Backbone as CSV, one residue per row, in Angstrom:
resi,resn,N_x,N_y,N_z,CA_x,CA_y,CA_z,C_x,C_y,C_z
1,MET,-83.749,174.797,-187.252,-84.306,174.060,-188.383,-83.965,172.583,-188.297
2,LEU,-82.746,172.240,-187.876,-82.343,170.841,-187.812,-83.206,170.040,-186.840
3,GLU,-83.758,170.704,-185.833,-84.634,170.017,-184.885,-85.940,169.584,-185.544
4,ASN,-86.261,170.168,-186.690,-87.484,169.811,-187.402,-87.290,168.624,-188.340
5,VAL,-86.048,168.130,-188.444,-85.771,166.997,-189.327,-85.934,165.705,-188.537
6,ARG,-86.838,164.891,-188.968,-87.184,163.647,-188.279,-86.647,162.460,-189.083
7,ILE,-85.740,161.691,-188.489,-85.236,160.475,-189.130,-86.091,159.309,-188.639
8,ILE,-86.815,158.695,-189.575,-87.750,157.621,-189.223,-87.206,156.296,-189.735
9,LEU,-87.046,155.341,-188.830,-86.597,153.991,-189.182,-87.775,153.042,-188.996
10,ILE,-88.129,152.314,-190.055,-89.273,151.404,-190.002,-88.800,149.957,-189.936
11,GLY,-89.349,149.224,-188.969,-89.129,147.777,-188.893,-87.690,147.361,-188.723
12,THR,-86.890,148.173,-188.052,-85.472,147.830,-187.863,-85.354,146.524,-187.074
13,SER,-84.496,145.616,-187.535,-84.419,144.283,-186.927,-83.162,144.054,-186.095
14,HIS,-82.196,144.964,-186.187,-80.945,144.773,-185.441,-80.701,145.989,-184.546
15,PRO,-80.566,145.781,-183.236,-80.383,146.922,-182.321,-79.131,147.741,-182.619
16,GLY,-78.095,147.082,-183.133,-76.883,147.816,-183.459,-77.104,148.836,-184.555
17,ASN,-77.993,148.545,-185.487,-78.270,149.490,-186.568,-78.943,150.757,-186.063
18,ILE,-79.749,150.623,-185.027,-80.375,151.806,-184.428,-79.307,152.690,-183.803
19,GLY,-78.363,152.062,-183.091,-77.286,152.827,-182.480,-76.393,153.490,-183.518
20,SER,-76.072,152.771,-184.584,-75.227,153.337,-185.644,-75.929,154.482,-186.362
21,ALA,-77.244,154.350,-186.564,-78.003,155.430,-187.193,-78.019,156.666,-186.301
22,ALA,-78.151,156.467,-184.988,-78.124,157.594,-184.050,-76.772,158.308,-184.115
23,ARG,-75.697,157.540,-184.194,-74.357,158.141,-184.314,-74.253,158.957,-185.598
24,ALA,-74.742,158.398,-186.706,-74.695,159.112,-187.988,-75.471,160.417,-187.912
25,MET,-76.615,160.390,-187.258,-77.434,161.599,-187.116,-76.711,162.669,-186.296
26,LYS,-76.204,162.256,-185.139,-75.634,163.251,-184.216,-74.402,163.927,-184.808
27,THR,-73.600,163.208,-185.596,-72.428,163.838,-186.201,-72.823,164.954,-187.167
28,MET,-74.049,164.923,-187.659,-74.531,165.953,-188.586,-75.497,166.933,-187.921
29,GLY,-75.631,166.844,-186.610,-76.443,167.815,-185.882,-77.917,167.492,-185.843
30,LEU,-78.309,166.279,-186.217,-79.715,165.873,-186.153,-79.966,165.109,-184.861
31,SER,-81.141,165.277,-184.300,-81.397,164.675,-182.992,-82.754,163.998,-182.867
32,ASN,-83.587,164.089,-183.887,-84.966,163.620,-183.781,-85.088,162.220,-184.393
33,LEU,-84.904,161.196,-183.569,-84.947,159.808,-184.011,-86.319,159.209,-183.715
34,VAL,-86.914,158.601,-184.737,-88.240,157.996,-184.600,-88.169,156.546,-185.074
35,LEU,-88.706,155.643,-184.273,-88.793,154.235,-184.643,-90.252,153.863,-184.878
36,VAL,-90.501,153.177,-185.983,-91.844,152.705,-186.301,-91.831,151.180,-186.321
37,ALA,-92.630,150.583,-185.457,-92.773,149.123,-185.378,-91.431,148.400,-185.467
38,PRO,-90.466,148.735,-184.613,-89.170,148.048,-184.674,-89.322,146.573,-184.313
39,GLU,-88.477,145.743,-184.877,-88.501,144.310,-184.583,-87.457,143.933,-183.543
40,CYS,-86.899,144.938,-182.877,-85.926,144.697,-181.817,-86.026,145.833,-180.807
41,ASP,-85.422,145.638,-179.665,-85.373,146.671,-178.631,-84.010,147.356,-178.633
42,ILE,-83.991,148.584,-178.171,-82.720,149.262,-177.951,-82.034,148.597,-176.759
43,ASP,-80.783,148.203,-176.946,-80.081,147.489,-175.885,-78.639,147.977,-175.767
44,GLY,-77.801,147.213,-175.072,-76.412,147.597,-174.888,-75.649,147.712,-176.193
45,LYS,-76.002,146.861,-177.159,-75.353,146.933,-178.478,-75.680,148.249,-179.154
46,SER,-76.923,148.693,-179.009,-77.335,149.984,-179.574,-76.515,151.113,-178.967
47,VAL,-76.404,151.088,-177.649,-75.678,152.140,-176.946,-74.208,152.133,-177.344
48,ALA,-73.619,150.942,-177.431,-72.199,150.851,-177.777,-71.932,151.414,-179.164
49,LEU,-72.774,151.071,-180.133,-72.551,151.522,-181.501,-72.998,152.964,-181.732
50,SER,-73.733,153.514,-180.783,-74.088,154.932,-180.905,-72.888,155.819,-180.631
51,ALA,-71.884,155.279,-179.943,-70.604,155.978,-179.711,-70.802,157.402,-179.191
52,GLY,-71.579,157.543,-178.123,-71.780,158.866,-177.533,-73.071,159.533,-177.939
53,ALA,-73.865,158.872,-178.752,-75.156,159.445,-179.159,-76.306,158.756,-178.430
54,SER,-76.033,158.271,-177.213,-77.072,157.556,-176.468,-78.226,158.467,-176.069
55,ASP,-77.984,159.798,-176.054,-79.079,160.710,-175.741,-80.170,160.643,-176.803
56,LEU,-79.790,160.403,-178.063,-80.786,160.256,-179.122,-81.601,158.986,-178.911
57,LEU,-80.923,157.942,-178.434,-81.635,156.691,-178.163,-82.609,156.868,-177.004
58,LYS,-82.145,157.565,-176.000,-82.986,157.777,-174.814,-84.225,158.596,-175.148
59,ASN,-84.073,159.561,-176.032,-85.169,160.485,-176.337,-85.934,160.126,-177.613
60,HIS,-85.722,158.930,-178.133,-86.392,158.565,-179.378,-87.910,158.490,-179.183
61,GLN,-88.621,158.628,-180.287,-90.076,158.461,-180.278,-90.419,157.121,-180.916
62,LEU,-91.483,156.508,-180.445,-91.897,155.190,-180.922,-93.347,155.246,-181.392
63,PHE,-93.590,154.744,-182.602,-94.944,154.711,-183.161,-95.230,153.331,-183.734
64,ALA,-96.503,152.996,-183.765,-96.914,151.706,-184.319,-96.996,151.739,-185.836
65,THR,-97.306,152.916,-186.398,-97.490,153.019,-187.846,-96.786,154.255,-188.391
66,LEU,-96.502,154.214,-189.679,-95.898,155.370,-190.343,-96.862,156.544,-190.349
67,ASP,-98.146,156.290,-190.536,-99.142,157.380,-190.527,-99.050,158.201,-189.257
68,GLU,-98.900,157.540,-188.126,-98.797,158.256,-186.845,-97.500,159.061,-186.780
69,ALA,-96.426,158.495,-187.299,-95.114,159.139,-187.201,-95.006,160.392,-188.053
70,ILE,-95.765,160.463,-189.151,-95.643,161.595,-190.078,-96.853,162.517,-190.057
71,ALA,-97.798,162.278,-189.159,-99.072,162.998,-189.184,-98.902,164.511,-189.210
72,ASP,-97.927,165.057,-188.474,-97.754,166.504,-188.386,-96.620,167.014,-189.275
73,CYS,-96.163,166.191,-190.215,-95.065,166.599,-191.107,-95.619,167.248,-192.378
74,GLY,-94.958,168.291,-192.831,-95.355,168.951,-194.067,-94.627,168.419,-195.281
75,LEU,-93.545,167.688,-195.073,-92.771,167.102,-196.169,-92.284,165.730,-195.726
76,VAL,-92.549,164.716,-196.554,-92.130,163.348,-196.251,-91.353,162.814,-197.445
77,ILE,-90.108,162.381,-197.203,-89.237,161.874,-198.263,-88.804,160.465,-197.900
78,GLY,-89.048,159.521,-198.796,-88.705,158.133,-198.540,-87.442,157.721,-199.263
79,ALA,-86.543,157.042,-198.570,-85.311,156.544,-199.176,-85.606,155.242,-199.900
80,SER,-85.368,155.234,-201.206,-85.659,154.053,-202.023,-84.377,153.557,-202.679
81,ALA,-84.059,152.293,-202.457,-82.795,151.745,-202.964,-82.930,151.114,-204.335
82,ARG,-84.155,151.071,-204.862,-84.345,150.434,-206.167,-85.497,151.089,-206.901
83,PRO,-85.499,151.019,-208.234,-86.606,151.591,-209.004,-87.894,150.817,-208.760
84,ARG,-89.023,151.493,-208.856,-90.317,150.866,-208.641,-91.100,150.793,-209.951
85,THR,-92.132,149.947,-209.962,-92.942,149.778,-211.170,-93.588,151.093,-211.570
86,LEU,-94.073,151.848,-210.568,-94.744,153.114,-210.832,-93.803,154.256,-210.451
87,ASP,-93.450,155.083,-211.436,-92.555,156.204,-211.172,-93.172,157.154,-210.152
88,TRP,-92.320,157.754,-209.344,-92.749,158.689,-208.306,-91.848,159.917,-208.396
89,PRO,-92.301,161.077,-207.958,-91.403,162.240,-207.971,-90.102,161.932,-207.221
90,MET,-88.973,162.154,-207.893,-87.677,161.756,-207.349,-86.799,162.971,-207.058
91,LEU,-85.946,162.815,-206.043,-84.920,163.805,-205.721,-83.593,163.070,-205.615
92,ASP,-82.506,163.751,-205.991,-81.211,163.191,-205.636,-80.863,163.711,-204.239
93,PRO,-79.848,163.164,-203.567,-79.554,163.571,-202.192,-79.331,165.074,-202.013
94,ARG,-78.693,165.735,-202.989,-78.450,167.180,-202.861,-79.750,167.972,-202.921
95,GLU,-80.619,167.577,-203.859,-81.917,168.242,-203.950,-82.733,168.004,-202.685
96,MET,-82.625,166.790,-202.149,-83.326,166.463,-200.914,-82.886,167.371,-199.775
97,GLY,-81.557,167.572,-199.640,-81.045,168.429,-198.578,-81.544,169.850,-198.696
98,GLU,-81.533,170.389,-199.910,-81.990,171.764,-200.130,-83.476,171.904,-199.805
99,LYS,-84.276,170.944,-200.257,-85.715,171.015,-200.002,-86.004,170.868,-198.507
100,ALA,-85.251,169.996,-197.849,-85.439,169.798,-196.412,-85.158,171.081,-195.632
101,VAL,-84.103,171.792,-196.003,-83.748,173.018,-195.293,-84.773,174.119,-195.534
102,ILE,-85.226,174.252,-196.780,-86.205,175.296,-197.104,-87.511,175.056,-196.362
103,GLU,-88.003,173.828,-196.409,-89.307,173.549,-195.811,-89.227,173.291,-194.308
104,GLY,-88.048,172.882,-193.830,-87.891,172.603,-192.406,-88.007,173.821,-191.523
105,LYS,-87.987,175.009,-192.105,-88.164,176.234,-191.318,-89.617,176.434,-190.922
106,LYS,-90.538,175.790,-191.649,-91.962,176.038,-191.430,-92.693,174.882,-190.752
107,HIS,-92.220,173.668,-190.948,-92.925,172.525,-190.381,-91.971,171.336,-190.280
108,PRO,-92.326,170.344,-189.470,-91.484,169.145,-189.390,-91.424,168.434,-190.730
109,ILE,-90.265,167.856,-191.013,-90.118,167.047,-192.224,-89.600,165.673,-191.817
110,ALA,-89.866,164.679,-192.641,-89.472,163.314,-192.310,-88.636,162.715,-193.423
111,LEU,-87.520,162.086,-193.035,-86.733,161.253,-193.939,-86.960,159.815,-193.481
112,VAL,-87.552,159.008,-194.343,-88.031,157.687,-193.950,-87.139,156.596,-194.547
113,PHE,-86.690,155.687,-193.678,-85.824,154.583,-194.088,-86.515,153.263,-193.737
114,GLY,-86.350,152.271,-194.622,-87.037,151.000,-194.435,-86.195,149.934,-193.769
115,ARG,-86.665,148.731,-193.884,-86.052,147.568,-193.241,-84.694,147.236,-193.870
116,GLU,-83.832,146.643,-193.071,-82.484,146.346,-193.560,-82.487,145.433,-194.789
117,ASN,-83.406,144.465,-194.811,-83.363,143.466,-195.894,-84.298,143.771,-197.057
118,SER,-85.308,144.621,-196.844,-86.295,144.831,-197.912,-86.692,146.280,-198.135
119,GLY,-86.182,147.192,-197.323,-86.493,148.610,-197.516,-87.937,148.942,-197.178
120,LEU,-88.470,149.928,-197.874,-89.841,150.382,-197.661,-90.789,149.637,-198.591
121,THR,-91.986,149.373,-198.108,-92.997,148.760,-198.965,-93.541,149.812,-199.925
122,ASN,-94.236,149.360,-200.956,-94.851,150.305,-201.890,-95.874,151.184,-201.198
123,ASP,-96.651,150.599,-200.284,-97.647,151.398,-199.553,-96.978,152.497,-198.737
124,GLU,-95.842,152.176,-198.114,-95.120,153.180,-197.316,-94.552,154.274,-198.210
125,LEU,-94.007,153.882,-199.356,-93.454,154.868,-200.282,-94.532,155.789,-200.832
126,GLN,-95.758,155.286,-200.938,-96.849,156.117,-201.439,-97.314,157.153,-200.414
127,LYS,-96.860,157.024,-199.180,-97.142,158.046,-198.164,-96.170,159.221,-198.281
128,CYS,-95.167,159.095,-199.131,-94.108,160.101,-199.250,-94.388,161.050,-200.414
129,HIS,-94.036,162.322,-200.225,-94.165,163.291,-201.310,-93.125,163.032,-202.397
130,PHE,-91.930,162.651,-201.966,-90.819,162.399,-202.884,-90.074,161.144,-202.454
131,HIS,-89.375,160.546,-203.400,-88.418,159.490,-203.099,-87.016,160.048,-203.335
132,VAL,-86.056,159.555,-202.565,-84.668,159.954,-202.774,-83.843,158.684,-202.994
133,PHE,-82.970,158.743,-203.987,-82.143,157.590,-204.362,-80.680,158.002,-204.292
134,ILE,-79.876,157.241,-203.563,-78.447,157.529,-203.448,-77.727,156.859,-204.622
135,PRO,-77.111,157.632,-205.517,-76.510,157.055,-206.729,-75.159,156.398,-206.445
136,ALA,-75.208,155.277,-205.769,-73.977,154.553,-205.434,-73.440,153.825,-206.675
137,ASN,-72.271,153.251,-206.539,-71.646,152.480,-207.611,-72.594,151.354,-208.035
138,PRO,-73.081,151.353,-209.283,-74.042,150.323,-209.705,-73.471,148.915,-209.663
139,GLU,-72.140,148.808,-209.686,-71.527,147.482,-209.628,-71.371,146.990,-208.188
140,TYR,-71.517,147.923,-207.225,-71.454,147.526,-205.819,-72.155,148.605,-204.996
141,SER,-73.470,148.510,-204.959,-74.272,149.561,-204.308,-74.727,149.135,-202.925
142,SER,-73.840,148.448,-202.201,-74.196,147.881,-200.902,-74.076,148.922,-199.794
143,LEU,-75.144,149.668,-199.578,-75.207,150.639,-198.485,-76.010,150.037,-197.342
144,ASN,-75.439,150.027,-196.141,-76.265,149.578,-195.019,-77.098,150.741,-194.491
145,LEU,-77.952,150.459,-193.510,-78.894,151.457,-193.012,-78.180,152.698,-192.482
146,ALA,-77.164,152.503,-191.648,-76.459,153.643,-191.065,-75.752,154.477,-192.134
147,MET,-75.211,153.825,-193.175,-74.568,154.564,-194.266,-75.572,155.451,-194.991
148,ALA,-76.757,154.900,-195.227,-77.788,155.682,-195.909,-78.214,156.872,-195.052
149,VAL,-78.390,156.632,-193.751,-78.744,157.726,-192.836,-77.634,158.772,-192.814
150,GLN,-76.377,158.313,-192.779,-75.242,159.236,-192.762,-75.200,160.097,-194.018
151,THR,-75.394,159.473,-195.179,-75.324,160.195,-196.452,-76.382,161.281,-196.539
152,LEU,-77.620,160.939,-196.223,-78.701,161.931,-196.334,-78.602,162.984,-195.235
153,SER,-78.169,162.579,-194.041,-77.977,163.559,-192.962,-76.887,164.560,-193.333
154,TYR,-75.836,164.077,-193.975,-74.752,164.960,-194.439,-75.286,165.989,-195.428
155,GLU,-76.119,165.561,-196.371,-76.658,166.494,-197.361,-77.557,167.541,-196.696
156,VAL,-78.301,167.134,-195.681,-79.110,168.105,-194.933,-78.204,169.122,-194.249
157,ARG,-77.128,168.641,-193.645,-76.224,169.576,-192.952,-75.538,170.531,-193.921
158,MET,-75.084,170.027,-195.062,-74.440,170.900,-196.039,-75.409,171.968,-196.549
159,ALA,-76.649,171.578,-196.774,-77.651,172.555,-197.203,-77.939,173.554,-196.095
160,PHE,-77.939,173.083,-194.852,-78.169,173.959,-193.699,-77.048,174.999,-193.586
161,LEU,-75.809,174.574,-193.800,-74.685,175.493,-193.697,-74.674,176.517,-194.836
162,ALA,-75.273,176.137,-195.960,-75.342,177.045,-197.117,-76.710,177.719,-197.209
163,ASP,-77.426,177.748,-196.115,-78.838,178.151,-196.104,-79.100,179.520,-196.717
164,LYS,-78.199,180.460,-196.576,-78.454,181.824,-197.058,-78.628,181.880,-198.576
165,ALA,-78.195,180.844,-199.251,-78.310,180.835,-200.711,-79.709,180.464,-201.186
166,TYR,-80.555,179.955,-200.266,-81.866,179.479,-200.673,-82.938,180.521,-200.373
167,PRO,-83.895,180.700,-201.282,-84.982,181.644,-201.026,-85.925,181.124,-199.956
168,GLU,-86.593,182.047,-199.280,-87.587,181.658,-198.291,-88.780,181.012,-198.989
169,GLN,-89.296,179.940,-198.385,-90.471,179.291,-198.950,-91.694,180.160,-198.715
170,GLN,-92.412,180.475,-199.771,-93.607,181.290,-199.669,-94.873,180.438,-199.542
171,GLU,-94.843,179.244,-200.142,-96.027,178.404,-200.151,-96.277,177.795,-198.771
172,GLU,-97.547,177.549,-198.471,-97.910,176.844,-197.251,-98.483,175.491,-197.659
173,TYR,-97.771,174.420,-197.294,-98.189,173.094,-197.695,-98.938,172.405,-196.554
174,PRO,-99.897,171.546,-196.892,-100.637,170.817,-195.846,-99.765,169.759,-195.193
175,LEU,-100.148,169.360,-193.987,-99.428,168.317,-193.274,-99.861,166.946,-193.804
176,ALA,-99.091,165.928,-193.447,-99.340,164.597,-193.996,-100.728,164.073,-193.647
177,ASN,-101.193,164.326,-192.416,-102.522,163.832,-192.061,-103.622,164.555,-192.838
178,GLU,-103.374,165.811,-193.224,-104.339,166.540,-194.047,-104.372,165.989,-195.466
179,ILE,-103.201,165.628,-195.984,-103.127,164.999,-197.304,-103.864,163.666,-197.297
180,GLU,-103.652,162.877,-196.238,-104.338,161.589,-196.143,-105.848,161.778,-196.079
181,GLY,-106.287,162.815,-195.358,-107.712,163.108,-195.294,-108.278,163.429,-196.668
182,MET,-107.502,164.160,-197.482,-107.954,164.480,-198.829,-108.066,163.211,-199.684
183,PHE,-107.075,162.302,-199.572,-107.127,161.071,-200.347,-108.324,160.206,-199.939
184,GLU,-108.609,160.162,-198.647,-109.768,159.401,-198.184,-111.060,160.014,-198.726
185,HIS,-111.115,161.354,-198.722,-112.291,162.063,-199.240,-112.435,161.814,-200.743
186,LEU,-111.320,161.842,-201.456,-111.331,161.596,-202.899,-111.809,160.184,-203.202
187,GLU,-111.274,159.204,-202.487,-111.675,157.813,-202.733,-113.161,157.616,-202.459
188,GLN,-113.664,158.225,-201.374,-115.083,158.084,-201.059,-115.952,158.744,-202.129
189,THR,-115.502,159.911,-202.622,-116.258,160.609,-203.662,-116.307,159.790,-204.945
190,LEU,-115.174,159.213,-205.349,-115.128,158.407,-206.559,-115.931,157.118,-206.402
191,THR,-115.995,156.605,-205.177,-116.836,155.436,-204.913,-118.313,155.812,-205.005
192,ASP,-118.665,156.982,-204.440,-120.057,157.444,-204.481,-120.539,157.664,-205.912
193,THR,-119.621,158.128,-206.782,-119.997,158.366,-208.184,-119.916,157.085,-209.020
194,ARG,-119.468,155.983,-208.386,-119.301,154.691,-209.044,-118.209,154.719,-210.119
195,PHE,-117.301,155.686,-210.012,-116.154,155.696,-210.923,-115.193,154.576,-210.568
196,ILE,-115.116,154.266,-209.270,-114.286,153.167,-208.802,-115.097,152.307,-207.851
197,VAL,-114.620,151.099,-207.616,-115.192,150.237,-206.589,-114.403,150.478,-205.308
198,PRO,-114.955,150.117,-204.151,-114.186,150.299,-202.905,-112.831,149.593,-202.974
199,HIS,-111.823,150.234,-202.415,-110.446,149.713,-202.378,-109.947,149.356,-203.773
200,PRO,-109.865,150.340,-204.675,-109.548,150.067,-206.083,-108.086,149.791,-206.379
201,GLY,-107.200,150.112,-205.452,-105.790,149.805,-205.687,-105.109,150.748,-206.652
202,LEU,-104.923,150.319,-207.898,-104.074,151.039,-208.845,-104.595,152.436,-209.169
203,VAL,-105.913,152.621,-209.282,-106.449,153.944,-209.600,-106.045,154.950,-208.524
204,MET,-106.232,154.604,-207.265,-105.874,155.524,-206.194,-104.362,155.707,-206.106
205,THR,-103.602,154.672,-206.435,-102.149,154.813,-206.447,-101.720,155.846,-207.479
206,LYS,-102.322,155.792,-208.670,-101.987,156.762,-209.704,-102.454,158.168,-209.331
207,LEU,-103.592,158.264,-208.655,-104.061,159.583,-208.204,-103.149,160.135,-207.108
208,ARG,-102.658,159.259,-206.241,-101.690,159.707,-205.228,-100.446,160.272,-205.912
209,ARG,-99.977,159.565,-206.914,-98.785,160.034,-207.629,-99.058,161.390,-208.278
210,PHE,-100.233,161.533,-208.869,-100.593,162.794,-209.525,-100.596,163.950,-208.533
211,PHE,-101.261,163.779,-207.403,-101.347,164.870,-206.430,-100.005,165.129,-205.756
212,ASN,-99.216,164.087,-205.515,-97.891,164.298,-204.936,-96.987,165.041,-205.907
213,ARG,-97.124,164.749,-207.205,-96.337,165.459,-208.205,-96.770,166.920,-208.288
214,ALA,-98.077,167.154,-208.180,-98.600,168.525,-208.236,-98.316,169.290,-206.950
215,ARG,-98.196,168.569,-205.815,-97.909,169.151,-204.501,-98.864,170.317,-204.186
216,PRO,-100.177,170.061,-203.976,-101.128,171.138,-203.701,-100.788,171.881,-202.415
217,GLU,-100.986,173.181,-202.448,-100.806,174.006,-201.260,-102.058,173.909,-200.394
218,VAL,-102.008,174.499,-199.206,-103.112,174.388,-198.258,-104.420,174.893,-198.870
219,LYS,-104.392,176.062,-199.500,-105.611,176.624,-200.080,-106.125,175.758,-201.217
220,GLU,-105.216,175.178,-201.999,-105.630,174.310,-203.096,-106.248,173.018,-202.574
221,LEU,-105.670,172.488,-201.499,-106.237,171.280,-200.904,-107.647,171.549,-200.397
222,ARG,-107.840,172.698,-199.756,-109.188,173.040,-199.271,-110.164,173.183,-200.434
223,MET,-109.679,173.718,-201.554,-110.528,173.837,-202.737,-110.954,172.460,-203.220
224,TRP,-110.010,171.522,-203.288,-110.341,170.167,-203.721,-111.331,169.508,-202.771
225,ARG,-111.146,169.701,-201.464,-112.093,169.131,-200.511,-113.479,169.722,-200.724
226,GLY,-113.529,171.010,-201.055,-114.812,171.652,-201.342,-115.466,171.063,-202.592
227,ILE,-114.651,170.776,-203.609,-115.176,170.163,-204.838,-115.752,168.783,-204.529
228,PHE,-115.014,167.995,-203.752,-115.500,166.651,-203.409,-116.814,166.733,-202.626
229,SER,-116.881,167.666,-201.681,-118.099,167.816,-200.874,-119.276,168.231,-201.747
230,SER,-119.014,169.111,-202.727,-120.064,169.557,-203.636,-120.600,168.394,-204.461
231,ILE,-119.696,167.543,-204.949,-120.109,166.372,-205.731,-120.946,165.428,-204.866
232,GLN,-120.486,165.187,-203.651,-121.220,164.284,-202.765,-122.602,164.843,-202.420
233,LYS,-122.698,166.159,-202.227,-123.983,166.793,-201.924,-124.934,166.653,-203.100
234,SER,-124.402,166.820,-204.313,-125.220,166.687,-205.513,-125.726,165.252,-205.666
235,ILE,-124.863,164.279,-205.407,-125.264,162.882,-205.496,-126.358,162.575,-204.483
236,SER,-126.193,163.078,-203.275,-127.177,162.851,-202.222,-128.533,163.441,-202.599
237,SER,-128.517,164.661,-203.175,-129.763,165.311,-203.591,-130.450,164.513,-204.695
238,ASP,-129.654,164.023,-205.659,-130.210,163.227,-206.750,-130.823,161.937,-206.232
239,ASN,-130.154,161.314,-205.274,-130.669,160.070,-204.720,-131.987,160.291,-203.976
240,LYS,-132.061,161.410,-203.236,-133.289,161.734,-202.495,-134.432,162.019,-203.461
241,ALA,-134.110,162.726,-204.563,-135.135,163.023,-205.548,-135.648,161.749,-206.201
242,ALA,-134.743,160.826,-206.483,-135.138,159.559,-207.100,-136.018,158.755,-206.151
243,GLU,-135.684,158.758,-204.869,-136.492,158.055,-203.874,-137.888,158.687,-203.790
244,HIS,-137.945,160.011,-203.848,-139.225,160.724,-203.783,-140.104,160.393,-204.961
245,ASP,-139.501,160.274,-206.162,-140.257,159.970,-207.372,-140.872,158.590,-207.320
246,LYS,-140.209,157.706,-206.568,-140.766,156.345,-206.444,-142.055,156.365,-205.641
């Protein structure tokens, strides 16, 4: 199950932080390191700070975008260090670990970490099913990237060691690329009905939050895609009839 846990670092700017994150992962039995659009290369500093976890550096995966990195993941959780304007389904680190272990038996899952100075963008966080917030001391909540990776990796390991206490997941959830396909289909359908204009921004953001909170299963997602297709077919028929009447 631990092999299904993917630690994704986006836009990392310091090679030493990549090495320190690899060390944090390996101490907790995680090995799947993914870099998305890093602003630095893995170098000697990375290897030195990995302290024996250079195999994770050697075998890391590299992607240009977050969409590519999570395409085959069934659960995506973004680490958020601050509250956002729009509330999103939240987990604390313990809940995150339990959910990761339950769902990690069936499909890859991703724990996503942002840039050292600014974290994840709102667009990146909206690609996540849940956000996780580490409740550090509010008077001094200075966690660096490797500390955050260490904390969440520890919670995954503790949940893994206590795995027998968790029920087997019965639901089958769609992968991230399937969810994105549904959102694209939804946006096109709402555009076709003139409910929204192309690239509406806030409306689709709120709909993303709604569907992520509801967490549709595979069969439910297919049902929604069928509804969207039915609406589009009806619109097309009406348009053809109107053209014929002219």
